Every structure is written in structure tokens, then in C-alpha cells.
C-alpha positions as CSV (number, residue, x, y, z in Angstrom):
1,M,-2.3,-31.0,14.1
2,S,-1.7,-31.9,10.4
3,S,-1.4,-28.9,8.0
4,P,-1.8,-29.2,4.2
5,A,0.0,-25.8,4.1
6,V,3.1,-27.0,6.1
7,A,3.2,-29.9,3.6
8,Y,3.1,-27.7,0.7
9,A,5.7,-25.3,2.1
10,R,8.0,-28.5,2.7
11,Q,7.3,-29.7,-0.9
12,N,8.2,-26.2,-2.4
13,Q,11.1,-25.2,-0.2
14,P,13.8,-25.4,-3.1
15,R,11.8,-22.9,-5.0
16,F,11.2,-20.8,-2.0
17,L,15.0,-20.5,-1.5
18,D,15.6,-19.6,-5.2
19,E,13.0,-16.9,-5.0
20,L,14.7,-15.5,-1.9
21,K,18.1,-15.7,-3.9
22,A,16.4,-13.6,-6.6
23,L,15.3,-11.0,-4.2
24,L,18.6,-10.9,-2.5
25,R,20.3,-10.0,-5.6
26,I,18.6,-6.8,-5.7
27,P,20.8,-4.1,-4.2
28,S,18.0,-2.1,-2.5
29,I,20.1,0.3,-0.3
30,S,17.6,2.8,1.0
31,T,20.3,5.4,2.0
32,L,22.1,5.7,-1.2
33,P,20.3,7.8,-4.0
34,E,22.1,5.8,-6.7
35,H,20.1,2.8,-5.5
36,K,16.5,4.4,-5.7
37,G,15.8,2.3,-8.8
38,D,16.7,-0.9,-7.1
39,C,14.5,0.0,-4.1
40,R,11.6,0.3,-6.6
41,H,12.6,-2.7,-8.3
42,A,12.4,-4.8,-5.1
43,A,9.1,-3.3,-4.4
44,E,7.8,-4.3,-7.7
45,V,9.1,-7.9,-7.3
46,L,7.2,-8.3,-4.1
47,A,4.0,-6.9,-5.4
48,A,4.2,-9.2,-8.3
49,D,4.9,-12.1,-6.0
50,L,1.9,-11.1,-3.8
51,S,-0.5,-10.9,-6.9
52,R,0.9,-14.3,-8.0
53,I,0.2,-16.1,-4.8
54,G,-3.5,-14.8,-4.7
55,M,-3.6,-11.8,-2.6
56,Q,-5.7,-9.0,-3.6
57,N,-5.8,-5.2,-4.0
58,V,-2.1,-5.3,-4.5
59,R,-0.5,-1.9,-5.1
60,L,2.4,0.3,-4.6
61,I,1.7,3.2,-2.3
62,E,3.9,6.3,-3.2
63,T,5.6,8.2,-0.2
64,G,8.2,11.2,-0.2
65,G,10.7,8.4,-0.4
66,H,10.7,4.6,-1.5
67,P,7.2,3.0,-2.1
68,L,5.3,1.0,0.3
69,V,3.9,-2.4,-1.0
70,Y,0.2,-3.1,0.0
71,A,-1.9,-6.2,-0.3
72,D,-4.9,-7.7,1.4
73,W,-7.2,-10.8,1.7
74,L,-10.4,-10.2,3.6
75,H,-12.6,-13.1,3.2
76,A,-12.6,-14.7,6.6
77,T,-15.9,-13.5,8.0
78,G,-15.8,-13.1,11.6
79,K,-12.2,-13.7,12.0
80,P,-9.5,-11.4,13.3
81,T,-7.3,-9.3,10.9
82,V,-3.5,-9.5,10.8
83,L,-1.2,-6.5,9.5
84,V,1.8,-8.3,8.2
85,Y,4.9,-6.0,8.3
86,G,8.4,-6.3,6.9
87,H,10.8,-4.0,5.0
88,Y,12.7,-4.8,1.6
89,D,15.5,-2.2,2.1
90,V,18.8,-3.0,3.2
91,Q,21.9,-1.4,4.7
92,P,25.0,-0.6,2.6
93,P,27.5,-3.6,2.4
94,D,30.7,-1.5,3.3
95,P,33.5,-2.6,4.1
96,L,33.3,-4.8,0.9
97,D,36.8,-6.3,1.5
98,E,35.5,-8.2,4.5
99,W,33.0,-10.2,2.6
100,L,33.9,-13.7,2.0
101,S,31.3,-13.7,-1.0
102,P,29.8,-10.8,-3.0
103,P,27.0,-9.2,-0.8
104,F,24.6,-9.2,-3.6
105,E,25.2,-12.7,-4.7
106,P,23.6,-14.9,-2.3
107,T,25.9,-17.9,-1.3
108,E,25.2,-21.1,0.6
109,R,27.8,-22.1,2.9
110,D,27.7,-24.2,6.2
111,G,24.0,-24.4,6.2
112,N,23.5,-20.7,5.9
113,I,22.7,-18.2,3.0
114,Y,25.1,-15.2,2.9
115,A,24.0,-11.9,1.4
116,R,23.1,-8.4,2.5
117,G,19.4,-8.5,3.7
118,A,19.6,-12.3,4.2
119,V,18.1,-11.9,7.6
120,D,17.4,-8.2,7.9
121,D,14.7,-8.3,6.4
122,K,14.4,-9.9,3.1
123,G,14.8,-13.5,4.3
124,Q,12.2,-12.8,6.9
125,V,9.8,-11.1,4.6
126,C,9.9,-14.2,2.5
127,V,9.2,-16.4,5.4
128,Q,5.8,-14.3,5.7
129,M,5.1,-14.5,2.0
130,K,5.8,-18.1,1.6
131,A,3.6,-18.8,4.7
132,L,0.6,-17.0,2.8
133,E,1.4,-18.7,-0.5
134,S,1.4,-22.0,1.3
135,L,-1.9,-21.5,3.0
136,L,-3.6,-20.1,-0.1
137,A,-2.3,-22.9,-2.3
138,A,-3.1,-25.7,0.0
139,N,-6.6,-24.3,1.1
140,G,-7.7,-21.9,-1.3
141,S,-8.2,-19.4,1.4
142,L,-6.6,-17.9,4.5
143,P,-7.6,-18.8,8.2
144,L,-8.1,-15.1,9.0
145,N,-7.9,-11.8,7.3
146,V,-4.7,-10.6,6.2
147,R,-3.3,-7.1,5.2
148,V,0.3,-6.8,4.1
149,I,2.4,-3.6,4.4
150,L,6.0,-3.7,3.3
151,E,8.4,-0.6,3.4
152,G,11.5,0.6,1.8
153,E,12.8,3.0,4.3
154,E,13.2,1.0,7.6
155,E,17.1,1.4,7.6
156,V,16.7,5.2,7.1
157,G,14.0,6.1,9.7
158,G,10.9,4.9,8.1
159,E,9.4,8.4,7.7
160,G,7.2,7.3,4.7
161,I,5.5,4.5,6.5
162,A,5.3,6.5,9.9
163,A,3.3,9.3,8.1
164,F,1.0,6.6,6.6
165,V,0.4,5.0,9.9
166,A,-0.1,8.3,11.5
167,S,-2.8,9.1,8.9
168,K,-4.7,6.0,10.1
169,A,-5.3,4.9,6.5
170,P,-8.1,2.3,6.1
171,E,-5.6,-0.1,4.6
172,L,-4.1,-0.3,8.0
173,K,-7.3,-1.5,9.9
174,A,-6.5,-4.6,11.8
175,D,-6.6,-6.4,15.2
176,F,-2.9,-7.0,15.5
177,A,0.5,-6.8,13.8
178,L,2.9,-9.6,12.9
179,V,6.4,-8.4,12.7
180,S,9.3,-10.7,11.6
181,D,12.4,-8.6,12.1
182,T,13.8,-10.1,15.1
183,E,15.8,-13.2,16.2
184,L,15.9,-16.3,18.3
185,F,17.5,-16.0,21.6
186,A,19.8,-19.1,20.9
187,P,19.9,-21.7,18.0
188,G,16.7,-24.0,18.1
189,L,15.2,-22.0,20.8
190,P,11.7,-20.6,19.7
191,T,11.6,-17.0,20.8
192,L,9.1,-14.2,21.2
193,C,10.4,-10.6,21.4
194,V,8.1,-8.5,23.6
195,G,10.1,-5.3,24.4
196,L,12.1,-3.0,22.2
197,R,14.4,-0.2,22.8
198,G,13.3,3.2,21.3
199,M,15.9,5.6,19.9
200,I,16.9,9.1,19.0
201,Y,19.3,9.7,16.3
202,T,21.1,13.1,16.3
203,E,23.7,15.2,14.6
204,L,25.9,17.5,16.8
205,E,27.5,20.4,14.9
206,V,30.2,22.5,16.5
207,R,31.4,25.8,14.5
208,G,34.4,27.9,15.3
209,A,36.0,30.3,12.9
210,R,34.3,31.5,9.7
211,T,36.5,29.4,7.6
212,D,39.3,26.8,7.9
213,L,42.4,28.4,9.5
214,H,46.1,27.6,9.3
215,S,47.1,25.9,12.5
216,G,50.6,27.6,12.8
217,M,49.2,31.3,12.4
218,Y,46.0,30.8,14.3
219,G,46.6,27.8,16.6
220,G,46.4,28.9,20.3
221,A,43.9,31.6,19.5
222,A,41.2,30.2,17.3
223,P,39.0,27.7,18.6
224,N,39.2,24.2,17.3
225,P,35.7,22.5,16.7
226,F,37.2,19.0,16.9
227,I,38.6,19.6,20.3
228,A,35.4,21.2,21.5
229,L,33.3,18.4,20.0
230,A,35.8,15.8,21.8
231,Q,35.3,17.6,25.0
232,I,31.5,17.5,24.8
233,L,31.3,13.8,23.9
234,A,33.6,12.9,26.6
235,R,31.2,14.4,29.2
236,L,28.2,12.4,28.0
237,K,29.2,9.5,29.9
238,D,31.6,8.7,32.8
239,E,34.2,6.1,33.0
240,E,31.7,3.7,34.5
241,G,29.4,4.1,31.6
242,H,26.7,6.1,33.4
243,I,25.1,8.8,31.3
244,L,25.7,12.2,32.6
245,I,22.6,14.1,31.2
246,P,20.7,15.3,33.8
247,G,17.3,13.6,34.4
248,F,18.1,11.1,31.6
249,Y,17.4,8.1,33.9
250,D,14.3,9.5,35.8
251,D,11.4,8.1,33.9
252,I,12.7,4.5,33.4
253,I,10.3,1.6,34.0
254,P,12.6,-1.2,35.2
255,P,11.9,-4.9,34.4
256,S,9.9,-6.7,36.9
257,P,11.3,-9.4,39.3
258,E,9.6,-12.0,37.3
259,E,11.1,-10.9,34.0
260,L,14.7,-10.4,35.5
261,A,14.2,-14.1,37.0
262,A,13.3,-15.4,33.4
263,W,16.3,-13.8,31.9
264,R,18.6,-15.3,34.3
265,S,17.3,-18.8,33.3
266,L,18.1,-18.1,29.7
267,P,21.0,-20.1,28.0
268,F,23.5,-17.0,28.1
269,D,27.2,-17.4,28.3
270,E,28.7,-14.1,28.9
271,E,32.1,-15.1,27.7
272,H,30.9,-16.8,24.6
273,Y,29.1,-13.5,23.8
274,R,32.1,-11.4,24.4
275,I,34.3,-13.6,22.2
276,T,32.1,-14.5,19.2
277,E,29.5,-11.8,19.1
278,V,31.3,-8.7,20.4
279,G,34.9,-9.8,19.8
280,S,36.4,-7.3,22.3
281,R,38.9,-7.7,25.1
282,Q,36.3,-7.0,27.8
283,L,32.6,-6.0,28.0
284,V,31.8,-2.6,29.4
285,G,28.8,-0.7,30.7
286,E,26.9,0.3,33.8
287,G,28.1,-1.6,37.0
288,G,25.2,-3.5,39.0
289,F,23.5,-4.6,35.8
290,S,24.0,-7.9,33.8
291,V,24.8,-7.9,30.1
292,L,21.1,-8.6,29.3
293,E,19.7,-5.8,31.6
294,R,22.4,-3.3,29.8
295,T,21.3,-4.4,26.2
296,W,17.6,-4.8,26.8
297,A,16.4,-2.5,29.7
298,R,19.0,0.4,30.0
299,P,19.5,3.5,27.9
300,T,22.6,4.1,25.8
301,V,24.7,6.9,24.3
302,D,26.8,6.0,21.3
303,V,28.9,7.8,18.9
304,H,28.7,6.5,15.2
305,G,30.8,8.8,13.2
306,I,32.8,12.2,13.1
307,P,33.0,13.4,9.6
308,G,35.0,16.4,8.5
309,G,38.4,17.8,8.7
310,F,41.4,16.6,6.9
311,T,41.5,12.8,6.5
312,G,43.5,12.4,3.4
313,A,47.1,11.0,2.8
314,G,50.0,13.1,4.1
315,A,49.5,16.2,6.3
316,K,47.5,19.4,6.2
317,T,47.7,21.8,9.2
318,V,44.4,23.1,9.1
319,I,42.0,24.0,12.0
320,P,38.6,23.2,10.5
321,A,35.7,25.7,10.7
322,K,33.3,23.1,11.9
323,A,33.1,19.4,13.3
324,V,30.2,17.1,13.3
325,A,29.3,13.9,15.2
326,K,26.3,11.4,14.7
327,V,25.2,10.6,18.2
328,S,22.3,8.2,19.1
329,M,20.5,7.2,22.3
330,R,18.5,4.0,22.7
331,L,15.7,4.5,25.1
332,V,13.8,2.0,27.2
333,P,10.1,1.9,28.4
334,G,9.0,5.0,30.4
335,M,11.4,7.2,28.2
336,T,9.9,9.3,25.4
337,P,12.1,10.5,22.3
338,A,10.8,14.2,22.7
339,K,11.9,14.6,26.4
340,S,15.0,12.5,26.0
341,F,16.2,14.9,23.0
342,A,15.2,18.1,24.9
343,L,17.3,17.0,28.0
344,Y,20.2,16.0,25.7
345,K,20.2,19.1,23.7
346,S,19.9,21.3,26.9
347,Y,22.7,19.6,28.5
348,V,25.1,19.8,25.3
349,E,24.2,23.5,24.8
350,R,25.1,24.0,28.4
351,I,28.6,22.3,28.5
352,A,29.8,23.5,25.1
353,P,33.2,25.1,25.5
354,A,33.9,28.9,25.0
355,G,34.2,30.0,21.5
356,V,32.1,27.7,19.5
357,D,28.5,27.6,18.5
358,I,26.5,24.5,18.8
359,E,23.5,22.9,16.8
360,V,21.9,19.7,17.8
361,R,19.5,18.3,15.1
362,L,17.3,15.3,15.5
363,I,17.6,13.0,12.5
364,H,14.9,10.4,13.5
365,S,13.3,8.9,16.5
366,G,11.4,6.0,17.7
367,D,9.4,5.0,20.9
368,P,10.4,2.0,23.1
369,C,7.6,-0.5,23.6
370,L,6.6,-3.4,25.9
371,I,4.0,-6.0,24.8
372,P,1.7,-7.7,27.3
373,V,2.4,-11.4,27.1
374,D,-1.2,-12.3,28.1
375,N,-3.1,-11.2,24.9
376,P,-4.5,-14.0,22.8
377,Y,-2.2,-13.4,19.7
378,I,1.1,-13.9,21.8
379,Q,-0.5,-17.0,23.3
380,A,-1.4,-18.4,20.0
381,A,2.2,-17.6,18.7
382,T,3.6,-19.5,21.9
383,L,1.5,-22.5,21.0
384,A,2.5,-22.5,17.3
385,L,6.2,-22.1,18.1
386,H,6.2,-24.9,20.6
387,E,4.6,-27.3,18.1
388,V,7.0,-26.5,15.3
389,W,10.2,-26.4,17.4
390,G,9.5,-28.7,20.1
391,K,10.5,-26.6,22.9
392,E,9.0,-23.9,25.3
393,T,8.9,-20.5,23.9
394,V,11.0,-18.0,25.6
395,F,10.1,-14.2,26.0
396,I,12.9,-11.6,25.4
397,R,13.6,-8.2,24.8
398,S,15.7,-6.7,22.1
399,G,18.2,-3.8,22.4
400,G,17.4,-2.7,18.8
401,S,14.7,-0.6,17.8
402,I,11.7,-1.1,15.4
403,P,10.0,2.2,15.4
404,I,7.0,1.2,13.4
405,V,6.0,-1.3,16.3
406,G,5.5,2.0,18.4
407,D,3.7,3.6,15.6
408,F,1.4,0.7,15.5
409,A,0.6,0.8,19.2
410,R,0.3,4.6,19.3
411,H,-1.7,5.4,16.2
412,L,-3.5,2.3,15.6
413,G,-3.8,0.6,19.0
414,L,-2.4,-2.6,17.5
415,P,-0.2,-5.1,19.7
416,S,2.6,-6.6,17.7
417,V,3.6,-10.2,17.6
418,M,7.4,-10.0,17.0
419,M,8.1,-13.5,15.9
420,G,11.6,-13.5,14.3
421,F,14.0,-16.4,13.2
422,G,17.4,-14.8,12.9
423,L,20.4,-15.8,15.1
424,P,22.5,-13.5,17.3
425,D,25.6,-14.1,15.0
426,D,23.6,-13.3,11.8
427,N,25.9,-10.1,11.3
428,L,23.1,-7.6,10.9
429,H,24.4,-4.6,9.3
430,A,27.9,-6.2,9.0
431,P,29.8,-8.0,6.4
432,N,28.9,-11.6,6.0
433,E,25.2,-11.3,6.9
434,K,23.3,-14.6,6.8
435,F,20.3,-16.4,7.5
436,H,20.3,-20.1,8.8
437,L,18.5,-22.2,6.0
438,K,16.9,-24.5,8.8
439,N,15.5,-21.1,10.3
440,F,14.1,-20.1,7.0
441,E,12.3,-23.5,6.7
442,L,10.9,-23.6,10.3
443,G,10.3,-20.0,10.1
444,I,7.7,-20.4,7.3
445,E,6.1,-23.4,9.1
446,S,5.9,-21.4,12.3
447,V,4.0,-18.5,10.6
448,I,1.7,-20.9,8.9
449,R,1.0,-22.5,12.2
450,F,0.5,-19.2,14.0
451,L,-2.0,-17.8,11.4
452,E,-3.8,-21.2,11.6
453,E,-4.0,-21.1,15.3
454,V,-5.4,-17.4,15.6
455,G,-7.9,-18.3,12.8
456,R,-8.9,-21.3,15.0
């Protein structure tokens, strides 16, 4: 099927790339207070662009944090309504000395564009926006009704949009959601993500004495919170990677035999994955499960940081009064954040060494999700991707978490089509993040054809 909108996108690709670069230059780092103004600037730029292309009712919606961007076009009588979601905030770029080019000066290299946010998620937001622009410019209308909601706090828990979704605001009334924040399984292989792990992110604080103490005068009598913390963390998993929290695995819904068979047919080279993506001497994890099972369909416990104590140059023989660890758990279908956190908290409090007090804090959480593949929107996406990429679409899960997908399902009853165009080696959250330029182009065409297919 010929599409004037696809022709328009191809003609305007150089401008589309320039506009993506302008957005990537804005350091909209949501977790750092000094970049609050940059986050608002990014939101304002996107709102202005949505107005320019012909979307209506464009506005910023204030939250307790960074604003949401809203727009709609609702003139396709009798057609479904899609809620297009993305996020304009990005992770901090540290460590800066590992970037080959400045993180907020987008640079083309080897067929990729390198910048923080290139693929997560500004590049993919631009895929969505340029698809809408192409449809409106080529046809003067959209093939279905469209609402757009973009957030600026995805990288810090998404509390603002979570509250907005829970309120069931009329701006969110739709039939399904389109989320472009995932990746292709392999280069050139059209992919739909139909499952996500959920998560709980926690802080574990251990307190010993009232104040820091001299280790010569008090060592051997005073409790050391760092030692206690290490003992607790060491008892979360055994040497085979099995999580030791009682009851943690009880509610897991395992993948079906058909899904496991489909995963085994994917072009996955474990050694290539170990060398090029992980970069470790060997892979670890639960025995009896493949790498894809361990990363897509099994829960995890990970420690992300242990701030505190003395870390400066030289020596300071102090027993700190407290120690903190940031600990997360990825959850799989069947598990809930509330129960998983309760099990974890109870276990940690029970195994805490003598002489210390424990506080376990929940920072943020998100539900796991599994999308049925027999709904008409997934079927339309499959057809569109096959047409654009010339290959059969594969269905995968992701080891990551997109909490808003669970919120859409739980509060609004919306299935999500997770149609992303990143690659496994795009360095999300790491130095030298990139987006393959061909994926940017074909991603725009894919979204155009998908929306046309749903409207048809």
C-alpha cells in the first residue's frame, strides 16, 4: 500500500534529524534539581512542535515534579483512539570521561547518532511525533483519534504521571496505548515487546552507634553498620543466584511452552551477548534457565550503590554510625510490588545482626505486565512492521520495567503496543548512548503504517 505520509517522511528526513538533535542538546536530567529548568524547556519544545504540526489542545499539565505534555486530535469519527506515550527526561551522563563525544552535543558516527537520550527516549519520542506530522501534513487528518501524553520523570519513578493516570483523567480516555521505549531483538528484525518485568526500588539503612566512632577506641565493641549491611546483602542470594527471601518465587507465572519454544528460535548468541553487551568473563544466574529466561521471566535482586562512610583520599579510621544500600528487585508476571516488598522487608528485619537497627524504605515500584498477542492492535502492528521491514515480526519480553504500561492496564484498562526501535547495544543509561539512524527512519515509517492500519 502506497502511503503519502511515508513519502513525506522520507522527503523530510534531514529536517527530522536536525530537530531530534536540537531536542538532544537539552540536558533534561530529571533526577538533578539543577536541571529542573532544562526539563521544562524540553517539555515546552515538544509542546511547541505538537502545536506546529497541527495537534490540538496542546498544553503542559503541572505535577509535583516535571510537567506532562498533552495534545490531542479527535476528529476520526467512529475510529479507535490511541494514547501515544513517551518521556523527555534522561539519565545523568556520568561517567563523562568515557564518552567519545559530549553527551549533550549529538554526534553522527558509523551510522548512529550519539547523545544522552538518543534512544531512551527522545529519539523514539521523535519517531512518534514525526509520524504524526507526516500523516497530518500529507493527508490533512489522522486515520484514527490520537491523544499524546509525554512525561518528564520516567527515569526517577514517574510519580507525576502515575497519579495522573490513577485519577482517570478524561485526557487519557483511549482504546489502546502506543509505547516506543523498547528495542528490536536484533538489527533489522521487527520486534514487538509483549512482556515487562516490574520492579521495587528500595533503600536499606543500617544504624549502629549514635555517632561515628574511632575504630581504635571502640572497634571490637561497637557495631559496624557496614559489616552488618554486607552480612544482610550476602544473605539475599546464594552462590547459585537463587533468591533466599522466603516465598519470593511462590506466585510466579512461568512462560508457556509455546513462548519458550519461540524464544529458542530467536537469533541469540550467548557468547556474543557475554562479550559485546555484558563484557564480563562469564555470565551468572540461576541454574536451569537460559539467559533469555533469566533476563525476561525470572525475578532478580541487585545492589546499586552503598553510599556513606569515609571514601576520601588517605585514611580515616572511623566506624560510621550508619550505612545505606540501594537495592532493587525485578518482578515477573504473577508477582506484585506490595507483596514482594513485604516479604523482602520482613526477611531483612529477621536476619539483621545484633546491635543494629534496620529501616527498609520503598522508593518506587511498578507492576510486571504481559500483553495478549491476539488483540487487534498487536495484529495491526505485526502487519505494519512486516511491510516496512520485510521480515516476520517476533514477540519478545523485556527484562526492564516501564511502570506506566502497568498503570495503563490497571487504571484505564488499556492494552499497550510496545513498538520500539532501539538495539541491544545502544548503551541505555551508559556512556555513548546511541540510536541507529536507519532505525530512526524506519521507525517513523513503521508508526505511520501502524496508525494507518489501525484506522483502516
